[in-house]
N, C-alpha and C positions, 0 to 999 in steps of 0.2 A: 436467596430471595428472588422469586420470579414475579415481576410486575405484570407482564403479559407475554404471550407467546412470541417467539422470534419468527420472523418471516424467512424461513429457511430458503425458500425459492428465490427471494430477493438477494440474499447473501450469496447463494450459489451462482446466480446470474452475474453478480459483480465479480465473484472469483473467476468466472469464465471470461469476463472482459479483461481482467488483469492478466490471465493466462494468454489471451490473444495479444494484448499489448506487449507482454513479455516475450512472446515469440518474435514479434517485430523488432524488439530491442536486441534480442539475441542475434537476429539476422544482421542488424546494423553493426553489432559488435564484431562481426567477422570481416568488416571492411578495414583494410589497412588505414592507419591513421592519416597518412598524407592524402589518400583518396577521400576519406571521410571529411577532412577539413576543406578539400578543394571544392566540394559540391555543397553549397549552402543549404540545400534541402535536407542533408543528412542531420546536421545539428537541430534544425527545425523539427524534423520528424522525431528525433530522439527526445527533444524537450516535450513535445506534445504527448508521445506515448508514455513518457516517464511521469509527467504531471497528471495525466488521466489515470495512470496506475495508482499513484499515490492518493488521488482524490477518491477513487473507488475503494481503496483500502481503508481510508479514514471514514468513508460513508459506512462501510461494514462495521468498523469499530464503534461509531456513533450509534448505529442501530442496536448493536449488542448491548451497549451500555444503557441506552434508553429503555429497551424492552426488558432487560434482565435486572437492572439495578436502579431504574428510575431517574437516571440522569437526564437533564434537559440540556439545551444548547451548550455544546462543548466545542472549544476550539481544538485544532488538530494536536497541539502539544499536550493538552490535557487528556485527550483521547489516548494518546500513546502511553502516558503515565498510568492512567486508570486501567487500561487493558492489562498492564503488568501487575498492578496492585490487586486486581480482581482475579488474577490467575487465568485470564482468557488467553494470554500469551506468556511465555517465560519472562520473568521479571528482568532478567539480564537483557533479553532481546528488546524489552520495552525501551531501553536506552538507545538502541539502534532506531526504533520507531520514532523516538523523540528527534533524532537527527534527521530522519526522513521527513518529519513534519516541518522542521525548520527549513529544509531544502525546498519543499513544496512552496512554503510561504515566500522564500527567496525567488523562486521561479515566477510567482504571481506578482509580487510587489516590488522586487528589485530585479526584474527581468533584464534590464539593461546591463546588469553586472554578471549575468550568467554567460560563461564563455564556451565556445565550441570545444576547447581543450578539456575543460572540466566535465562536460557532457561525455566526451570520449572516455575519460577516466572512469566515469560511472559505468559506462557500457562494459569496460574491460574488468572492473574490479568490484562492482557492487550489485550486480543483478541478483546475486544469491540472497541479498537482503529481501528482495521482493519474493523470491522463491520461498524463503523461510516464512514470510507472512502467509502465503497461500497454505503452506503445510501446517502452521500453527492454528490457523482458523479452521482448516479442514478437520484437525484433531478436536478442536473445541466443538464443532458442529456434530461430529461423530459422538462425542460424549453427551452432548445436549440431547441428541436423538435417543440415545439409550436411556437417558434419565427423564425424558419428558413424558407427560401423561398422554395416553391415547384416548381422546374424547370421542 
């Protein structure tokens, strides 16, 4: 069911932003842990790039769900679940997106609990979750373009 056309350019701009932020996160991930922790700017930059990556990802998800399935105002966890239910992303990966949504909420609302150590752990062990989002959405867009009408 297509409610209205997706704004592919908007999605691609957000994907590009996520890729830009991911490049910075990868650069930060190359920093040895003691050096990363010694400079307070490293965790701050990591948190900013990570939060903005997640917000852009969920903005993409919200746009797809609104334009393709008629969803209105969705919070991030619901976006994660619906993307999996609707086949926009792999249903199993939607569970990872759900965790990502929870972590974004934690960064925004419980920011005083986010530690430099956990941010470093994300740099070292979880950037592939963001890469997978980019890949899954790119696949969805490719399929959408092949199936959409040419007006």
